[in-house]
GUGU-341362 format. One record per residue (C-alpha): residue in one letter; chain; z negated, y, x negated. Coordinates in nm, 2 decimals. Each point is the difference from the previous one (the first is absolute). Layout:
// residues N
r;c;z;y;x
A;A;Z;Y;X
...
***
This chain:
// residues 619
r;c;z;y;x
M;A;5.23;-10.24;-10.55
S;A;-0.27;-0.27;-0.03
T;A;-0.37;0.10;-0.04
T;A;-0.28;-0.21;-0.14
Q;A;-0.21;-0.17;0.26
Y;A;-0.36;0.12;0.01
T;A;-0.22;-0.23;0.21
E;A;-0.34;-0.16;0.00
E;A;0.12;-0.24;-0.25
N;A;0.05;0.28;-0.26
I;A;-0.38;0.08;0.03
R;A;-0.22;-0.19;-0.24
S;A;-0.35;0.03;-0.13
L;A;-0.09;-0.07;-0.36
D;A;-0.34;-0.12;-0.10
W;A;-0.18;0.17;-0.29
K;A;0.15;-0.20;-0.29
E;A;0.35;0.00;0.14
H;A;-0.01;0.38;0.02
I;A;-0.14;0.04;-0.36
R;A;0.27;-0.23;-0.14
M;A;0.28;0.16;0.20
R;A;-0.10;0.35;-0.10
P;A;-0.21;-0.03;-0.32
G;A;0.09;0.36;-0.10
M;A;-0.22;0.13;0.28
Y;A;-0.30;-0.16;-0.16
I;A;0.05;0.00;-0.37
G;A;0.28;0.25;-0.06
K;A;0.30;-0.11;-0.21
L;A;0.03;-0.36;-0.12
G;A;0.15;-0.01;-0.35
D;A;-0.04;-0.25;-0.28
G;A;-0.30;0.13;-0.19
S;A;0.19;0.25;-0.22
S;A;-0.15;0.30;0.18
A;A;-0.37;0.06;0.03
D;A;0.03;0.06;0.39
D;A;0.19;-0.33;0.05
G;A;-0.14;-0.22;0.28
I;A;-0.16;-0.26;-0.22
Y;A;-0.23;0.26;-0.14
I;A;-0.08;0.12;0.35
L;A;-0.10;-0.35;0.10
L;A;-0.23;-0.01;-0.30
K;A;-0.14;0.35;0.07
E;A;-0.07;-0.08;0.36
T;A;-0.20;-0.30;-0.11
I;A;-0.20;0.18;-0.26
D;A;-0.06;0.29;0.24
N;A;-0.23;-0.22;0.22
S;A;-0.20;-0.09;-0.31
I;A;-0.03;0.36;-0.10
D;A;-0.13;0.08;0.34
E;A;-0.27;-0.25;-0.06
F;A;-0.10;0.16;-0.33
V;A;0.00;0.35;0.17
M;A;-0.25;-0.14;0.26
G;A;-0.22;-0.11;-0.28
A;A;0.09;-0.37;0.00
G;A;0.15;-0.16;-0.31
K;A;0.04;0.17;-0.34
T;A;0.27;-0.24;-0.14
I;A;0.36;-0.09;0.12
E;A;0.21;-0.27;-0.16
V;A;0.37;0.01;0.01
S;A;0.22;-0.28;-0.14
I;A;0.38;-0.02;0.01
Q;A;0.16;-0.31;-0.13
G;A;0.38;0.00;0.05
D;A;0.04;0.08;0.37
K;A;-0.35;-0.11;0.11
V;A;-0.25;0.29;0.05
T;A;-0.38;-0.03;0.04
V;A;-0.25;0.26;0.09
R;A;-0.38;-0.08;0.00
D;A;-0.28;0.24;0.08
Y;A;-0.37;-0.04;0.03
G;A;-0.05;0.22;0.31
R;A;-0.16;-0.11;0.33
G;A;0.28;-0.25;0.08
I;A;0.19;0.00;0.34
P;A;-0.22;-0.09;0.29
L;A;0.06;-0.37;0.02
G;A;0.09;-0.02;0.36
K;A;0.28;0.25;-0.05
V;A;0.17;-0.12;-0.32
V;A;0.31;-0.12;0.17
D;A;0.02;0.30;0.24
V;A;-0.02;0.28;-0.26
V;A;0.30;-0.13;-0.19
S;A;0.21;-0.11;0.30
K;A;-0.08;0.21;0.30
M;A;0.12;0.36;0.03
N;A;-0.24;0.27;0.11
T;A;-0.28;-0.21;-0.14
G;A;-0.22;0.11;-0.30
G;A;-0.32;0.16;-0.11
K;A;0.17;0.33;-0.08
Y;A;0.00;0.09;0.36
D;A;-0.38;0.02;-0.01
T;A;-0.08;0.31;-0.19
R;A;-0.36;-0.12;-0.03
A;A;0.12;-0.28;-0.24
F;A;0.28;0.20;-0.19
K;A;-0.06;0.37;0.02
K;A;0.28;0.11;-0.24
S;A;0.21;-0.31;-0.06
V;A;0.31;-0.05;-0.21
G;A;0.14;-0.30;0.19
L;A;0.25;0.00;0.29
N;A;-0.25;-0.06;0.28
G;A;0.05;-0.37;-0.06
V;A;0.38;0.02;0.02
G;A;0.05;-0.04;-0.38
T;A;-0.11;-0.36;-0.04
K;A;0.20;-0.09;0.32
A;A;0.31;0.14;-0.17
V;A;-0.08;-0.20;-0.32
N;A;-0.04;-0.31;0.20
A;A;0.32;0.03;0.20
L;A;0.21;0.08;-0.31
S;A;-0.14;-0.29;-0.22
T;A;0.12;-0.36;-0.01
F;A;-0.37;-0.09;-0.09
F;A;-0.30;0.19;0.11
R;A;-0.36;-0.12;-0.03
V;A;-0.31;0.18;0.10
E;A;-0.35;-0.11;-0.10
S;A;-0.33;0.17;0.10
N;A;-0.34;-0.09;-0.14
R;A;-0.29;0.14;0.19
D;A;-0.36;-0.09;0.08
G;A;0.03;-0.33;-0.19
K;A;0.30;-0.11;0.19
S;A;0.38;0.00;-0.07
K;A;0.30;0.03;0.23
T;A;0.36;-0.05;-0.11
A;A;0.34;0.03;0.18
E;A;0.36;-0.05;-0.14
F;A;0.32;0.15;0.14
S;A;0.37;-0.02;-0.06
L;A;0.21;0.30;0.10
G;A;-0.29;0.11;0.22
E;A;-0.03;-0.34;0.18
L;A;-0.34;-0.18;-0.03
V;A;0.05;-0.34;-0.17
N;A;-0.36;-0.09;-0.09
E;A;-0.34;0.11;0.11
D;A;-0.32;-0.14;-0.16
M;A;-0.32;-0.01;0.20
L;A;-0.31;0.17;-0.13
D;A;-0.13;-0.16;-0.32
E;A;-0.33;0.05;-0.19
T;A;0.07;0.16;-0.34
S;A;-0.18;0.12;-0.30
R;A;0.28;0.24;-0.09
R;A;-0.08;0.37;-0.02
R;A;0.07;0.20;0.31
G;A;0.33;0.19;0.03
T;A;0.37;-0.04;0.10
K;A;0.27;-0.18;-0.19
I;A;0.37;0.04;0.10
T;A;0.29;-0.18;-0.16
F;A;0.37;0.06;0.08
T;A;0.36;-0.06;-0.11
P;A;0.25;0.27;0.12
D;A;0.31;-0.15;0.19
Q;A;0.30;0.00;-0.23
T;A;0.23;0.02;0.29
I;A;-0.13;0.36;0.06
F;A;-0.10;0.10;-0.35
K;A;0.31;-0.13;-0.19
H;A;-0.02;-0.07;-0.37
Y;A;-0.32;0.17;-0.02
K;A;-0.23;0.02;-0.30
Y;A;-0.34;0.16;-0.04
R;A;-0.02;0.25;-0.28
N;A;-0.34;0.03;-0.18
E;A;0.05;0.37;-0.08
Y;A;0.01;0.09;0.38
I;A;-0.29;-0.22;0.08
E;A;-0.22;0.13;-0.28
R;A;0.08;0.36;0.10
M;A;-0.10;-0.09;0.36
L;A;-0.33;-0.16;-0.12
R;A;-0.08;0.29;-0.23
N;A;0.03;0.24;0.29
Y;A;-0.24;-0.22;0.20
V;A;-0.27;0.02;-0.26
Y;A;0.06;0.37;-0.07
L;A;-0.08;0.06;0.37
N;A;-0.29;-0.25;0.01
P;A;-0.22;0.05;-0.31
G;A;-0.22;-0.30;-0.05
L;A;0.26;-0.24;0.14
T;A;0.13;-0.28;-0.23
I;A;0.34;-0.14;0.06
L;A;0.12;-0.31;-0.20
F;A;0.37;-0.05;-0.02
N;A;0.10;-0.34;-0.16
G;A;-0.33;0.03;-0.20
E;A;0.06;0.37;-0.11
K;A;-0.28;0.23;0.10
F;A;0.07;0.34;0.17
Y;A;-0.31;0.24;0.03
S;A;-0.06;0.38;0.02
E;A;-0.31;0.20;-0.04
N;A;0.15;0.35;0.03
G;A;0.24;-0.03;0.29
L;A;0.29;0.25;0.01
K;A;-0.10;0.13;-0.34
D;A;0.08;-0.34;-0.15
L;A;0.33;0.00;0.20
L;A;0.12;0.32;-0.17
E;A;-0.11;-0.11;-0.34
D;A;0.16;-0.34;0.02
N;A;0.33;0.14;0.14
N;A;0.04;0.28;-0.24
N;A;-0.02;0.09;-0.37
L;A;-0.34;0.18;-0.06
E;A;0.15;0.21;-0.28
D;A;0.25;0.14;0.26
M;A;-0.29;0.13;0.22
L;A;-0.05;0.38;-0.01
Y;A;-0.37;-0.04;0.06
P;A;-0.25;-0.28;0.09
I;A;0.05;-0.15;0.34
I;A;-0.18;0.18;0.28
H;A;-0.17;-0.28;0.20
L;A;-0.15;0.10;0.34
K;A;-0.17;-0.22;0.24
G;A;-0.13;0.05;0.35
H;A;-0.08;-0.18;0.33
D;A;0.33;-0.18;0.09
I;A;0.21;0.19;-0.26
E;A;0.07;-0.03;-0.38
V;A;0.24;0.20;-0.21
A;A;0.10;0.00;-0.37
I;A;0.21;0.29;-0.14
T;A;0.15;0.09;-0.33
H;A;0.33;0.18;-0.12
S;A;0.25;-0.14;-0.25
K;A;0.10;0.18;-0.31
T;A;0.36;-0.12;0.02
Q;A;0.08;-0.13;0.35
Y;A;0.20;0.24;0.22
S;A;-0.06;-0.12;0.36
E;A;-0.29;-0.08;0.21
E;A;-0.15;-0.36;0.01
Y;A;-0.23;-0.13;0.27
H;A;-0.18;-0.32;0.07
S;A;-0.13;0.00;0.35
F;A;-0.20;-0.25;0.21
V;A;-0.15;-0.04;0.34
N;A;-0.26;-0.27;0.07
G;A;0.11;-0.17;-0.31
Q;A;0.37;0.00;0.10
H;A;0.24;0.15;-0.26
T;A;0.19;0.26;0.19
T;A;0.31;0.02;-0.21
Q;A;0.17;0.24;0.23
G;A;-0.31;0.23;0.02
G;A;-0.09;0.14;0.34
T;A;-0.23;0.24;0.16
H;A;-0.27;-0.05;-0.26
Q;A;0.23;0.05;-0.30
A;A;0.15;0.31;0.16
A;A;-0.35;0.14;0.07
F;A;-0.09;-0.07;-0.36
R;A;0.30;0.18;-0.15
E;A;-0.08;0.30;0.23
A;A;-0.37;-0.01;-0.09
I;A;0.08;0.01;-0.38
V;A;0.21;0.32;0.04
K;A;-0.25;0.18;0.23
T;A;-0.30;-0.08;-0.23
I;A;0.18;0.10;-0.32
R;A;0.11;0.33;0.15
E;A;-0.34;0.09;0.13
Y;A;-0.17;-0.10;-0.33
Y;A;0.23;0.21;-0.21
G;A;0.04;0.27;0.26
K;A;0.38;0.00;-0.04
N;A;0.28;-0.10;0.23
Y;A;0.16;-0.25;-0.24
D;A;0.32;-0.18;0.13
A;A;-0.09;-0.34;0.13
S;A;0.27;-0.17;-0.21
D;A;-0.15;0.16;-0.32
I;A;-0.35;-0.13;0.09
R;A;0.11;-0.35;0.07
K;A;0.26;-0.03;-0.27
S;A;-0.09;-0.30;-0.23
I;A;-0.30;-0.10;0.21
I;A;-0.11;-0.36;-0.01
A;A;-0.25;-0.08;0.28
A;A;-0.13;-0.28;0.21
I;A;-0.17;0.03;0.35
S;A;-0.18;-0.26;0.21
I;A;-0.14;0.06;0.34
K;A;-0.15;-0.22;0.26
V;A;0.09;0.06;0.37
M;A;-0.12;-0.16;0.32
E;A;0.28;-0.19;0.16
P;A;0.29;0.15;-0.21
V;A;0.35;0.03;0.15
F;A;0.29;-0.07;-0.25
E;A;0.36;0.09;0.06
S;A;0.12;-0.36;-0.06
Q;A;-0.14;-0.36;0.02
T;A;-0.02;-0.02;-0.38
K;A;-0.24;0.31;-0.01
T;A;0.18;0.20;-0.27
K;A;-0.05;0.34;0.17
L;A;-0.30;0.13;0.18
G;A;0.07;0.16;0.33
S;A;-0.35;0.06;0.12
T;A;-0.11;0.37;0.04
D;A;-0.37;-0.09;0.08
M;A;-0.27;-0.16;-0.21
G;A;-0.15;-0.17;0.30
G;A;-0.34;0.01;0.15
N;A;-0.16;0.34;-0.01
L;A;0.18;0.10;-0.32
P;A;0.26;0.29;-0.02
T;A;0.37;-0.04;-0.04
V;A;0.13;-0.15;-0.32
R;A;0.13;0.33;-0.12
T;A;-0.33;0.18;0.05
Y;A;-0.20;-0.28;-0.15
V;A;0.21;-0.01;-0.32
N;A;0.03;0.37;-0.02
D;A;-0.37;0.05;0.03
F;A;-0.08;-0.26;-0.26
I;A;0.25;0.12;-0.26
G;A;-0.09;0.37;0.07
K;A;-0.38;-0.06;-0.08
Q;A;0.01;-0.28;-0.26
L;A;0.29;0.12;-0.21
D;A;-0.11;0.35;0.01
N;A;-0.35;-0.11;-0.12
Y;A;0.16;-0.21;-0.28
L;A;0.22;0.29;-0.13
H;A;-0.31;0.23;-0.01
K;A;-0.20;-0.26;-0.20
N;A;0.29;-0.10;-0.23
P;A;0.16;0.33;-0.12
D;A;0.21;-0.18;-0.27
A;A;0.18;-0.21;0.28
A;A;0.05;0.32;0.21
D;A;0.14;0.18;-0.31
H;A;0.25;-0.29;-0.06
I;A;0.11;0.00;0.36
Q;A;0.07;0.37;0.01
K;A;0.19;0.00;-0.32
K;A;0.21;-0.29;0.14
I;A;0.07;0.20;0.33
V;A;0.10;0.31;-0.20
Q;A;0.23;-0.21;-0.21
A;A;0.16;-0.16;0.30
E;A;0.04;0.34;0.16
K;A;0.19;0.13;-0.31
E;A;0.23;-0.31;-0.01
R;A;0.07;0.02;0.37
K;A;0.09;0.36;-0.02
E;A;0.22;-0.06;-0.30
L;A;0.17;-0.28;0.18
S;A;0.02;0.18;0.35
G;A;0.36;0.13;-0.04
I;A;0.14;-0.33;-0.13
R;A;-0.19;-0.21;0.26
K;A;0.14;0.21;0.28
L;A;0.35;-0.05;-0.13
A;A;-0.06;-0.37;-0.06
R;A;-0.13;-0.05;0.36
E;A;0.31;0.17;0.14
R;A;0.23;-0.21;-0.21
A;A;-0.19;-0.31;0.11
K;A;0.01;0.09;0.37
K;A;0.38;0.09;-0.03
A;A;0.07;-0.32;-0.19
S;A;-0.18;-0.23;0.26
L;A;0.20;0.17;0.28
H;A;0.34;0.01;-0.15
N;A;0.05;-0.28;-0.25
K;A;-0.05;-0.37;-0.03
K;A;-0.26;0.01;-0.28
L;A;-0.26;-0.14;0.24
R;A;0.10;-0.24;0.28
D;A;-0.32;0.02;0.21
C;A;-0.14;-0.26;0.24
R;A;-0.01;0.05;0.37
I;A;-0.40;0.02;0.00
H;A;0.04;0.34;-0.17
L;A;0.34;0.11;0.14
D;A;-0.10;-0.05;0.36
N;A;-0.37;0.09;-0.05
M;A;-0.09;-0.35;0.12
K;A;-0.38;-0.08;0.06
N;A;-0.16;-0.05;-0.34
D;A;-0.15;-0.34;0.08
R;A;0.28;-0.16;-0.21
R;A;-0.07;0.21;-0.32
L;A;-0.13;-0.30;-0.19
E;A;0.34;-0.15;0.04
T;A;0.19;0.30;-0.15
T;A;0.19;-0.05;-0.33
L;A;0.20;0.23;-0.22
F;A;0.24;-0.17;-0.24
I;A;0.08;0.20;-0.31
T;A;0.34;-0.10;-0.12
E;A;0.24;0.10;-0.28
G;A;0.37;0.01;0.06
D;A;0.22;0.02;0.31
S;A;0.07;-0.37;0.02
A;A;-0.36;-0.11;0.00
S;A;-0.11;0.27;0.24
G;A;0.29;-0.08;0.22
S;A;-0.09;-0.37;0.02
I;A;-0.36;0.07;0.08
T;A;0.09;0.26;0.25
K;A;0.23;-0.23;0.19
S;A;-0.26;-0.29;-0.01
R;A;-0.32;0.18;0.07
D;A;-0.22;0.01;0.32
V;A;0.09;0.35;0.11
N;A;-0.32;0.03;0.20
T;A;-0.24;-0.03;-0.30
Q;A;0.21;-0.01;-0.33
A;A;0.13;0.31;-0.17
V;A;0.22;0.05;-0.31
F;A;-0.02;0.26;-0.27
S;A;0.30;0.01;-0.24
L;A;-0.04;0.10;-0.36
R;A;0.28;0.17;-0.19
G;A;-0.01;-0.15;-0.35
K;A;-0.31;-0.06;-0.20
P;A;-0.32;0.21;0.08
L;A;-0.13;0.24;-0.26
N;A;-0.28;-0.11;-0.23
S;A;-0.28;0.21;0.14
Y;A;-0.26;-0.12;-0.25
G;A;-0.20;0.30;-0.13
M;A;0.16;0.25;0.23
S;A;-0.17;0.24;0.25
K;A;0.02;-0.02;0.38
K;A;0.27;0.28;-0.03
I;A;0.25;-0.27;-0.09
V;A;-0.05;-0.16;0.35
Y;A;0.14;0.31;0.17
E;A;0.28;0.08;-0.26
N;A;0.14;-0.34;-0.01
E;A;0.20;-0.09;0.31
E;A;-0.06;-0.37;0.00
F;A;-0.38;0.04;-0.04
N;A;-0.02;0.29;0.26
L;A;0.20;-0.19;0.26
L;A;-0.20;-0.33;-0.06
Q;A;-0.33;0.19;0.03
A;A;0.12;0.16;0.32
A;A;0.12;-0.34;0.14
L;A;-0.35;-0.14;-0.06
N;A;-0.18;0.31;0.12
I;A;-0.26;-0.03;-0.28
E;A;0.01;0.35;-0.15
E;A;-0.37;0.09;0.09
S;A;-0.16;-0.33;0.10
M;A;0.06;-0.37;0.06
E;A;-0.14;0.03;0.35
N;A;0.34;0.08;0.15
L;A;0.19;-0.26;-0.20
R;A;0.31;-0.08;0.22
Y;A;0.06;-0.35;-0.12
N;A;-0.27;-0.27;-0.05
N;A;0.22;-0.20;-0.24
V;A;0.19;0.18;-0.27
V;A;0.25;-0.25;-0.16
I;A;0.20;0.05;-0.32
A;A;0.32;-0.19;0.04
T;A;0.20;-0.02;-0.32
D;A;0.21;-0.25;-0.19
A;A;-0.19;-0.26;-0.20
D;A;0.16;0.10;-0.32
V;A;-0.09;0.23;-0.28
D;A;0.12;0.32;0.18
G;A;-0.17;-0.11;0.32
M;A;-0.33;-0.06;-0.20
H;A;0.04;0.34;-0.15
I;A;0.03;0.17;0.33
R;A;-0.31;-0.18;0.13
L;A;-0.20;0.12;-0.30
L;A;0.11;0.36;0.04
L;A;-0.09;0.00;0.38
I;A;-0.33;-0.16;-0.08
T;A;-0.06;0.27;-0.27
F;A;0.08;0.27;0.26
F;A;-0.26;-0.15;0.25
L;A;-0.27;-0.05;-0.27
Q;A;0.05;0.35;-0.14
F;A;-0.01;0.18;0.34
F;A;-0.11;-0.22;0.28
P;A;-0.21;-0.29;-0.15
E;A;-0.18;-0.06;0.33
L;A;0.33;-0.14;0.13
I;A;-0.05;-0.29;-0.24
K;A;-0.38;0.01;0.02
E;A;0.02;-0.05;0.38
N;A;0.26;-0.29;-0.03
H;A;0.30;0.16;0.15
L;A;0.25;-0.06;-0.28
Y;A;0.21;-0.31;-0.04
I;A;0.30;-0.16;-0.18
L;A;0.25;-0.17;0.21
Q;A;0.07;-0.35;-0.11
T;A;0.36;-0.11;0.07
P;A;0.15;-0.34;-0.07
L;A;0.16;-0.07;-0.34
F;A;0.21;-0.29;0.13
R;A;0.17;-0.14;0.31
V;A;0.04;-0.37;0.01
R;A;0.19;-0.15;0.29
N;A;0.22;-0.28;0.13
R;A;0.18;-0.03;0.33
K;A;-0.32;-0.06;0.20
E;A;-0.27;0.21;-0.17
T;A;-0.05;0.31;-0.19
I;A;-0.32;0.05;-0.22
Y;A;-0.08;0.33;-0.17
C;A;-0.20;-0.03;-0.33
Y;A;-0.22;0.26;-0.17
S;A;-0.04;-0.19;-0.33
E;A;0.15;-0.27;-0.22
E;A;-0.26;-0.25;0.13
E;A;0.10;0.08;0.37
K;A;0.36;-0.04;-0.10
R;A;-0.04;-0.34;-0.16
A;A;-0.21;-0.11;0.31
A;A;0.28;0.11;0.23
I;A;0.26;-0.18;-0.20
S;A;-0.20;-0.32;0.02
K;A;-0.07;0.04;0.37
L;A;0.38;0.05;0.09
S;A;0.09;-0.29;-0.23
G;A;0.35;-0.01;-0.11
K;A;0.26;0.27;-0.04
A;A;-0.15;0.34;0.07
E;A;0.14;0.35;-0.03
I;A;-0.23;0.21;-0.21
T;A;0.03;0.38;0.01
R;A;-0.19;0.23;-0.24
F;A;-0.08;0.34;0.16
K;A;0.05;0.27;-0.28
G;A;-0.11;0.29;0.22
L;A;-0.11;0.11;0.35
G;A;0.35;0.13;0.07
E;A;0.15;-0.35;-0.03
I;A;-0.22;-0.12;0.29
S;A;0.17;0.04;0.33
P;A;-0.18;0.18;0.29
D;A;-0.01;-0.33;0.20
E;A;-0.18;-0.17;-0.29
F;A;-0.22;0.29;-0.07
K;A;-0.16;-0.04;0.35
H;A;-0.17;-0.30;-0.12
F;A;-0.16;0.17;-0.30
I;A;-0.14;0.31;0.18
G;A;-0.10;-0.17;0.33
D;A;-0.27;-0.24;0.09
D;A;0.04;-0.19;-0.34
I;A;-0.01;0.32;-0.21
R;A;-0.17;-0.06;-0.35
L;A;-0.19;0.30;-0.13
E;A;-0.17;0.02;-0.33
P;A;-0.29;0.26;0.01
V;A;-0.04;0.25;-0.28
M;A;-0.36;0.00;-0.10
L;A;-0.20;0.20;-0.25
D;A;-0.17;-0.18;-0.30
K;A;-0.37;0.10;0.03
A;A;-0.04;-0.05;-0.37
M;A;0.22;0.30;-0.08
S;A;-0.01;0.36;0.15
I;A;0.32;0.15;0.15
E;A;0.03;0.22;-0.29
E;A;-0.02;-0.29;-0.25
L;A;0.26;-0.19;0.20
L;A;0.25;0.29;0.00
K;A;-0.06;0.06;-0.36
F;A;0.05;-0.37;-0.09
Y;A;0.32;-0.06;0.21
M;A;0.16;0.35;-0.01
G;A;-0.13;0.18;-0.31
K;A;0.13;-0.02;-0.35
N;A;0.11;-0.34;-0.12
T;A;-0.27;-0.20;-0.16
P;A;-0.01;-0.35;-0.18
N;A;-0.24;-0.11;0.28
R;A;0.24;0.09;0.28
Q;A;0.30;-0.16;-0.18
E;A;-0.20;-0.31;-0.04
F;A;-0.09;0.00;0.37
I;A;0.36;0.04;0.10
I;A;0.12;-0.28;-0.22
E;A;-0.26;-0.24;0.13
N;A;0.02;0.09;0.37
L;A;0.35;0.13;0.08
K;A;0.21;-0.28;0.15
V;A;0.36;0.08;0.07
E;A;0.20;-0.25;0.21
V;A;0.33;-0.11;-0.15
D;A;0.29;-0.17;0.18
L;A;-0.05;-0.37;-0.08
V;A;0.18;-0.13;0.30
E;A;0.35;0.02;0.14
E;A;0.11;-0.04;0.36
N;A;0.05;-0.37;0.10
Q;A;-0.22;-0.12;-0.29
L;A;-0.19;-0.30;0.09
***
């Protein structure tokens, strides 16, 4: 039996840029093509802006300009500017940066100088310019390699730093920036930094009321049970309200300006503090789930040298505030316990609304207790003994959760489609949930239907979102149905289900539609998969001559070997996004309520059903 040789020749040292390019996930999480808000191209942008935010926090520069033209990104701030003698070092030398000196950056957002180095190494073009003390210094890089460095020049330009970069398309394949994700990121920045102005391609983002503005902008004011409770203290800010119609909990949490989408110690402390304070105020031992049901809240804290559970900083792991301050848990509990209690004493109307909401939640919980118990038992049994859910190894083997951002659940309809995806998937990170027939139209129904309907109950259990989104088991929830009328109807019914009972799944950008090719165009040498008529015509032209053209009528017609191309590195996902112009209730009423002339007109104008226009072997 032969063994692989292991000698000195097998040992190699990578420089900083080689390591980043070989293991980009260690620095920016997943890669992606821009269809998901946590894809790498947005992390590159965020890491660049974070340094500008730190300048604002330190009192230098009230405006940040962001420009994206095609694949070229530019971020310009008017802060202090990088010290001119260190311009090259801070973007190209690891373990070099101002964030290591807490005198300069006490509660910073950035990655201790690692962020811009990751951007540099993962960009085909990277240019940094610092204007400071009447002088300017610039340097240009390609894939982390310095290609041009200008000596110090006199300048009349305002002080600050300007960074321009173009992400490497060999790493971020077929990528496209989506304005919706960028605008959300920028809004969060201004909510957390009142007084800061961010200009994105000329559009202004600004906030005066911080987290209060966040809740108002992200929710329908008419759906709020009482006016937003807005509390601010030293290094902490919270905003709280309850929804009249929403069932589950919804949180927006931040640490040092970083959006901690997976929560962490501060969010856990906040949820605990709300329950403790409410119980003490009313003098009743209300169930925690009844107190937090339908809550919509935001919390932001600032911590000295925070520790996150991943490089992309989506979950806080720190237990201490830093310095001479107490633990995160104690700090948050003390603040909420005092400030929220004071607010409730001064605002009896809000206190009355909250108590009535709790009592109603308690009544509904008790009415559902029996059916919920049976539903959970059915879900547990189903997940153990049938093939409704083909889970991924991250969950089955209790693997370390540092790959959670990569997890995907495909929701399919029919045995053939689910079979193809199951055979083609990455078993480590991709799971499959198979529907049986069309889902029920849940519009206007109560939460009771989620437990009574087997499909909804098992789907809820698979996602683990009954009480809160905090424990969502899959970062990406993908509806994978045929691109025909029945498939469109199933999509609409599933979206209705999520909007009705779990709207935050959509609000937090976790729901997608799988795009699969409509055509396969091939000859003896090459095969091209096409997602539109335009791509098909381009493929025919490229192959020139006689080409075999296949029209895929359904997912079940695509072989597992082919499916690997469509759910792997080249996966195409279309995010499901909410229209801010309409409330969730208005959306559901328009699409799923009684038929109206307006809806009929909308369907006629917007519904496009592909028809077979080609035959195999057509030129």
